[in-house]
N, CA and C atoms as a LAMMPS dump frame, in Angstrom:
ITEM: TIMESTEP
0
ITEM: NUMBER OF ATOMS
327
ITEM: BOX BOUNDS ff ff ff
-5.0000000000000000e+02 5.0000000000000000e+02
-5.0000000000000000e+02 5.0000000000000000e+02
-5.0000000000000000e+02 5.0000000000000000e+02
ITEM: ATOMS id mol type element x y z
1 1 1 N 21.897 -495.465 -130.945
2 1 2 C 20.931 -494.666 -131.679
3 1 3 C 20.274 -493.641 -130.756
4 2 1 N 19.962 -494.073 -129.505
5 2 2 C 19.312 -493.182 -128.549
6 2 3 C 20.233 -492.024 -128.181
7 3 1 N 21.525 -492.267 -128.042
8 3 2 C 22.48 -491.199 -127.718
9 3 3 C 22.531 -490.158 -128.831
10 4 1 N 22.459 -490.612 -130.086
11 4 2 C 22.458 -489.689 -131.223
12 4 3 C 21.201 -488.822 -131.203
13 5 1 N 20.067 -489.441 -130.913
14 5 2 C 18.812 -488.682 -130.841
15 5 3 C 18.87 -487.669 -129.714
16 6 1 N 19.435 -488.053 -128.569
17 6 2 C 19.547 -487.14 -127.434
18 6 3 C 20.477 -485.983 -127.764
19 7 1 N 21.604 -486.261 -128.448
20 7 2 C 22.526 -485.206 -128.836
21 7 3 C 21.855 -484.245 -129.802
22 8 1 N 21.096 -484.762 -130.757
23 8 2 C 20.385 -483.911 -131.71
24 8 3 C 19.377 -483.037 -130.979
25 9 1 N 18.692 -483.6 -129.982
26 9 2 C 17.726 -482.833 -129.219
27 9 3 C 18.427 -481.739 -128.417
28 10 1 N 19.535 -482.048 -127.781
29 10 2 C 20.27 -481.04 -127.022
30 10 3 C 20.773 -479.948 -127.952
31 11 1 N 21.218 -480.311 -129.114
32 11 2 C 21.676 -479.316 -130.067
33 11 3 C 20.523 -478.393 -130.475
34 12 1 N 19.349 -478.968 -130.671
35 12 2 C 18.184 -478.162 -131.031
36 12 3 C 17.854 -477.18 -129.908
37 13 1 N 17.865 -477.656 -128.673
38 13 2 C 17.576 -476.797 -127.521
39 13 3 C 18.628 -475.699 -127.409
40 14 1 N 19.877 -476.053 -127.6
41 14 2 C 20.956 -475.073 -127.548
42 14 3 C 20.773 -474.015 -128.627
43 15 1 N 20.46 -474.452 -129.81
44 15 2 C 20.249 -473.519 -130.924
45 15 3 C 19.049 -472.623 -130.651
46 16 1 N 17.974 -473.196 -130.159
47 16 2 C 16.769 -472.418 -129.869
48 16 3 C 17.046 -471.372 -128.787
49 17 1 N 17.753 -471.772 -127.714
50 17 2 C 18.105 -470.827 -126.648
51 17 3 C 19 -469.712 -127.173
52 18 1 N 19.983 -470.081 -127.958
53 18 2 C 20.902 -469.087 -128.513
54 18 3 C 20.159 -468.107 -129.413
55 19 1 N 19.241 -468.608 -130.22
56 19 2 C 18.487 -467.738 -131.123
57 19 3 C 17.626 -466.746 -130.345
58 20 1 N 16.975 -467.201 -129.278
59 20 2 C 16.152 -466.311 -128.456
60 20 3 C 17.004 -465.201 -127.844
61 21 1 N 18.126 -465.581 -127.294
62 21 2 C 19.008 -464.61 -126.637
63 21 3 C 19.572 -463.625 -127.649
64 22 1 N 20.013 -464.138 -128.779
65 22 2 C 20.577 -463.251 -129.798
66 22 3 C 19.524 -462.286 -130.329
67 23 1 N 18.29 -462.728 -130.406
68 23 2 C 17.21 -461.847 -130.851
69 23 3 C 17.021 -460.691 -129.861
70 24 1 N 17.126 -460.985 -128.586
71 24 2 C 16.973 -459.948 -127.563
72 24 3 C 18.105 -458.925 -127.64
73 25 1 N 19.329 -459.389 -127.748
74 25 2 C 20.462 -458.453 -127.719
75 25 3 C 20.791 -457.854 -129.084
76 26 1 N 20.222 -458.397 -130.133
77 26 2 C 20.52 -457.896 -131.475
78 26 3 C 19.615 -456.727 -131.843
79 27 1 N 19.749 -455.661 -131.098
80 27 2 C 18.996 -454.438 -131.373
81 27 3 C 19.894 -453.278 -130.977
82 28 1 N 20.006 -452.29 -131.855
83 28 2 C 20.981 -451.222 -131.627
84 28 3 C 20.76 -450.47 -130.328
85 29 1 N 19.522 -450.216 -129.954
86 29 2 C 19.276 -449.499 -128.698
87 29 3 C 19.588 -450.361 -127.476
88 30 1 N 19.238 -451.643 -127.558
89 30 2 C 19.534 -452.527 -126.431
90 30 3 C 21.043 -452.725 -126.266
91 31 1 N 21.757 -452.772 -127.369
92 31 2 C 23.219 -452.871 -127.293
93 31 3 C 23.789 -451.623 -126.625
94 32 1 N 23.252 -450.46 -126.974
95 32 2 C 23.713 -449.209 -126.359
96 32 3 C 23.389 -449.182 -124.864
97 33 1 N 22.209 -449.666 -124.498
98 33 2 C 21.826 -449.727 -123.086
99 33 3 C 22.771 -450.649 -122.328
100 34 1 N 23.065 -451.803 -122.894
101 34 2 C 23.979 -452.753 -122.248
102 34 3 C 25.371 -452.142 -122.077
103 35 1 N 25.831 -451.436 -123.092
104 35 2 C 27.15 -450.797 -123.011
105 35 3 C 27.158 -449.727 -121.914
106 36 1 N 26.103 -448.946 -121.823
107 36 2 C 26.001 -447.928 -120.773
108 36 3 C 25.999 -448.556 -119.386
109 37 1 N 25.225 -449.611 -119.223
110 37 2 C 25.17 -450.281 -117.929
111 37 3 C 26.515 -450.904 -117.566
112 38 1 N 27.235 -451.355 -118.564
113 38 2 C 28.555 -451.929 -118.307
114 38 3 C 29.526 -450.846 -117.829
115 39 1 N 29.377 -449.648 -118.353
116 39 2 C 30.223 -448.524 -117.934
117 39 3 C 29.802 -447.977 -116.571
118 40 1 N 28.486 -447.784 -116.396
119 40 2 C 27.972 -447.108 -115.213
120 40 3 C 27.62 -448.022 -114.063
121 41 1 N 27.659 -449.314 -114.303
122 41 2 C 27.334 -450.342 -113.319
123 41 3 C 25.872 -450.328 -112.878
124 42 1 N 25.338 -449.185 -112.434
125 42 2 C 23.951 -449.122 -111.995
126 42 3 C 23.39 -447.753 -112.36
127 43 1 N 22.318 -447.759 -113.152
128 43 2 C 21.758 -446.505 -113.642
129 43 3 C 20.242 -446.489 -113.503
130 44 1 N 19.699 -445.286 -113.345
131 44 2 C 18.252 -445.108 -113.352
132 44 3 C 17.789 -444.976 -114.806
133 45 1 N 16.5 -445.165 -115.026
134 45 2 C 15.929 -445.019 -116.366
135 45 3 C 16.26 -443.641 -116.926
136 46 1 N 16.123 -442.623 -116.104
137 46 2 C 16.385 -441.26 -116.589
138 46 3 C 17.834 -441.076 -117.011
139 47 1 N 18.778 -441.732 -116.311
140 47 2 C 20.192 -441.657 -116.706
141 47 3 C 20.373 -442.216 -118.115
142 48 1 N 19.775 -443.362 -118.354
143 48 2 C 19.888 -444.029 -119.655
144 48 3 C 19.202 -443.195 -120.729
145 49 1 N 18.027 -442.738 -120.405
146 49 2 C 17.228 -441.968 -121.361
147 49 3 C 17.958 -440.694 -121.781
148 50 1 N 18.551 -439.987 -120.831
149 50 2 C 19.257 -438.74 -121.143
150 50 3 C 20.516 -439.021 -121.95
151 51 1 N 21.296 -440.017 -121.536
152 51 2 C 22.553 -440.306 -122.225
153 51 3 C 22.335 -440.793 -123.656
154 52 1 N 21.232 -441.512 -123.885
155 52 2 C 20.974 -442.038 -125.23
156 52 3 C 19.975 -441.196 -126.016
157 53 1 N 19.479 -440.145 -125.379
158 53 2 C 18.498 -439.248 -126.015
159 53 3 C 17.266 -440.007 -126.507
160 54 1 N 16.691 -440.768 -125.597
161 54 2 C 15.498 -441.553 -125.891
162 54 3 C 14.336 -441.043 -125.049
163 55 1 N 13.137 -441.401 -125.448
164 55 2 C 11.995 -441.096 -124.596
165 55 3 C 11.954 -442.104 -123.45
166 56 1 N 11.243 -441.728 -122.41
167 56 2 C 11.142 -442.609 -121.256
168 56 3 C 10.451 -443.921 -121.634
169 57 1 N 9.422 -443.839 -122.472
170 57 2 C 8.678 -445.044 -122.849
171 57 3 C 9.54 -446.01 -123.672
172 58 1 N 10.339 -445.483 -124.585
173 58 2 C 11.223 -446.333 -125.399
174 58 3 C 12.285 -446.976 -124.502
175 59 1 N 12.857 -446.191 -123.611
176 59 2 C 13.876 -446.712 -122.688
177 59 3 C 13.28 -447.822 -121.824
178 60 1 N 12.117 -447.582 -121.26
179 60 2 C 11.459 -448.57 -120.403
180 60 3 C 11.112 -449.842 -121.164
181 61 1 N 10.668 -449.696 -122.408
182 61 2 C 10.342 -450.865 -123.232
183 61 3 C 11.557 -451.77 -123.406
184 62 1 N 12.683 -451.177 -123.778
185 62 2 C 13.881 -451.98 -124.018
186 62 3 C 14.456 -452.557 -122.726
187 63 1 N 14.359 -451.811 -121.643
188 63 2 C 14.789 -452.353 -120.347
189 63 3 C 13.896 -453.523 -119.938
190 64 1 N 12.624 -453.427 -120.228
191 64 2 C 11.695 -454.512 -119.922
192 64 3 C 12.052 -455.785 -120.684
193 65 1 N 12.371 -455.64 -121.945
194 65 2 C 12.774 -456.791 -122.769
195 65 3 C 14.049 -457.418 -122.214
196 66 1 N 14.994 -456.59 -121.831
197 66 2 C 16.254 -457.087 -121.261
198 66 3 C 16.024 -457.739 -119.897
199 67 1 N 15.097 -457.194 -119.129
200 67 2 C 14.763 -457.792 -117.828
201 67 3 C 14.098 -459.15 -118.005
202 68 1 N 13.188 -459.257 -118.973
203 68 2 C 12.51 -460.535 -119.229
204 68 3 C 13.507 -461.625 -119.598
205 69 1 N 14.566 -461.241 -120.285
206 69 2 C 15.608 -462.194 -120.665
207 69 3 C 16.618 -462.399 -119.532
208 70 1 N 16.395 -461.699 -118.42
209 70 2 C 17.253 -461.798 -117.237
210 70 3 C 18.676 -461.306 -117.497
211 71 1 N 18.833 -460.429 -118.464
212 71 2 C 20.135 -459.859 -118.795
213 71 3 C 20.396 -458.619 -117.943
214 72 1 N 19.305 -457.962 -117.571
215 72 2 C 19.361 -456.759 -116.744
216 72 3 C 18.531 -457.01 -115.498
217 73 1 N 19.011 -456.52 -114.364
218 73 2 C 18.255 -456.613 -113.12
219 73 3 C 17.846 -455.212 -112.678
220 74 1 N 16.787 -455.159 -111.883
221 74 2 C 16.293 -453.881 -111.386
222 74 3 C 16.223 -453.938 -109.867
223 75 1 N 16.573 -452.821 -109.254
224 75 2 C 16.529 -452.728 -107.8
225 75 3 C 15.907 -451.387 -107.424
226 76 1 N 14.861 -451.455 -106.618
227 76 2 C 14.205 -450.229 -106.185
228 76 3 C 14.935 -449.68 -104.966
229 77 1 N 15.285 -448.397 -105.058
230 77 2 C 15.884 -447.682 -103.935
231 77 3 C 15.042 -446.435 -103.729
232 78 1 N 14.295 -446.434 -102.654
233 78 2 C 13.359 -445.356 -102.371
234 78 3 C 12.333 -445.302 -103.507
235 79 1 N 12.255 -444.181 -104.2
236 79 2 C 11.289 -444.067 -105.3
237 79 3 C 11.895 -444.396 -106.656
238 80 1 N 13.187 -444.555 -106.713
239 80 2 C 13.874 -444.756 -107.993
240 80 3 C 14.164 -446.235 -108.243
241 81 1 N 14.137 -446.611 -109.514
242 81 2 C 14.487 -447.963 -109.943
243 81 3 C 15.861 -447.899 -110.599
244 82 1 N 16.782 -448.722 -110.113
245 82 2 C 18.14 -448.765 -110.649
246 82 3 C 18.336 -450.06 -111.425
247 83 1 N 18.945 -449.933 -112.585
248 83 2 C 19.182 -451.077 -113.458
249 83 3 C 20.673 -451.388 -113.52
250 84 1 N 20.974 -452.675 -113.598
251 84 2 C 22.361 -453.103 -113.736
252 84 3 C 22.402 -454.396 -114.542
253 85 1 N 23.592 -454.717 -115.007
254 85 2 C 23.767 -455.942 -115.781
255 85 3 C 23.791 -457.149 -114.863
256 86 1 N 23.239 -458.236 -115.342
257 86 2 C 23.311 -459.511 -114.643
258 86 3 C 24.482 -460.273 -115.261
259 87 1 N 25.66 -460.084 -114.681
260 87 2 C 26.867 -460.655 -115.264
261 87 3 C 26.854 -462.184 -115.265
262 88 1 N 26.155 -462.786 -114.317
263 88 2 C 26.024 -464.244 -114.322
264 88 3 C 25.281 -464.719 -115.556
265 89 1 N 24.207 -464.015 -115.889
266 89 2 C 23.434 -464.367 -117.087
267 89 3 C 24.245 -464.112 -118.356
268 90 1 N 25.007 -463.032 -118.354
269 90 2 C 25.846 -462.728 -119.518
270 90 3 C 26.88 -463.831 -119.722
271 91 1 N 27.414 -464.348 -118.636
272 91 2 C 28.348 -465.475 -118.734
273 91 3 C 27.643 -466.699 -119.323
274 92 1 N 26.407 -466.942 -118.87
275 92 2 C 25.619 -468.054 -119.426
276 92 3 C 25.391 -467.863 -120.925
277 93 1 N 25.102 -466.633 -121.314
278 93 2 C 24.87 -466.324 -122.727
279 93 3 C 26.123 -466.604 -123.543
280 94 1 N 27.272 -466.214 -123.017
281 94 2 C 28.529 -466.476 -123.724
282 94 3 C 28.726 -467.972 -123.918
283 95 1 N 28.389 -468.761 -122.913
284 95 2 C 28.505 -470.217 -123.008
285 95 3 C 27.549 -470.772 -124.061
286 96 1 N 26.307 -470.29 -124.048
287 96 2 C 25.317 -470.759 -125.024
288 96 3 C 25.739 -470.388 -126.437
289 97 1 N 26.222 -469.171 -126.614
290 97 2 C 26.652 -468.735 -127.947
291 97 3 C 27.86 -469.561 -128.408
292 98 1 N 28.762 -469.862 -127.49
293 98 2 C 29.919 -470.698 -127.844
294 98 3 C 29.451 -472.092 -128.271
295 99 1 N 28.484 -472.661 -127.546
296 99 2 C 27.927 -473.967 -127.932
297 99 3 C 27.254 -473.878 -129.296
298 100 1 N 26.526 -472.782 -129.501
299 100 2 C 25.848 -472.559 -130.77
300 100 3 C 26.866 -472.516 -131.907
301 101 1 N 27.974 -471.832 -131.688
302 101 2 C 29.011 -471.724 -132.719
303 101 3 C 29.599 -473.094 -133.042
304 102 1 N 29.764 -473.917 -132.019
305 102 2 C 30.297 -475.266 -132.235
306 102 3 C 29.302 -476.104 -133.04
307 103 1 N 28.013 -475.985 -132.702
308 103 2 C 26.971 -476.767 -133.37
309 103 3 C 26.878 -476.422 -134.843
310 104 1 N 27.016 -475.134 -135.191
311 104 2 C 26.82 -474.738 -136.589
312 104 3 C 28.084 -474.819 -137.432
313 105 1 N 29.224 -475.123 -136.819
314 105 2 C 30.45 -475.245 -137.6
315 105 3 C 30.318 -476.425 -138.561
316 106 1 N 30.642 -476.194 -139.813
317 106 2 C 30.592 -477.309 -140.757
318 106 3 C 31.692 -478.318 -140.434
319 107 1 N 31.337 -479.579 -140.578
320 107 2 C 32.341 -480.613 -140.308
321 107 3 C 33.296 -480.705 -141.487
322 108 1 N 34.549 -480.993 -141.156
323 108 2 C 35.572 -481.121 -142.207
324 108 3 C 35.513 -482.547 -142.751
325 109 1 N 35.109 -482.672 -143.973
326 109 2 C 35.036 -483.996 -144.621
327 109 3 C 36.087 -484.115 -145.676
């Protein structure tokens, strides 16, 4: 009985983590930012802002959300801040989403 309760708890945690992550990446501008970073590897805010035709404040807001989720990393070089994808975290996200998909699959009865 205890193993079943523990499995249910782990499933809940997995689902909760997956939902948080999906909420962060499920935004059209953030998806575009992620795609740009995947192409450019490392970009400044102004690079992203110009390529996506966004204001600096909107770009910074979405980068901040992605940074909080540890999906994007920032590195200061001189006066400029460079952003890049955290591929390790993206791999973790893929694993969590795969677990989430397994958890929500209906059982064949």
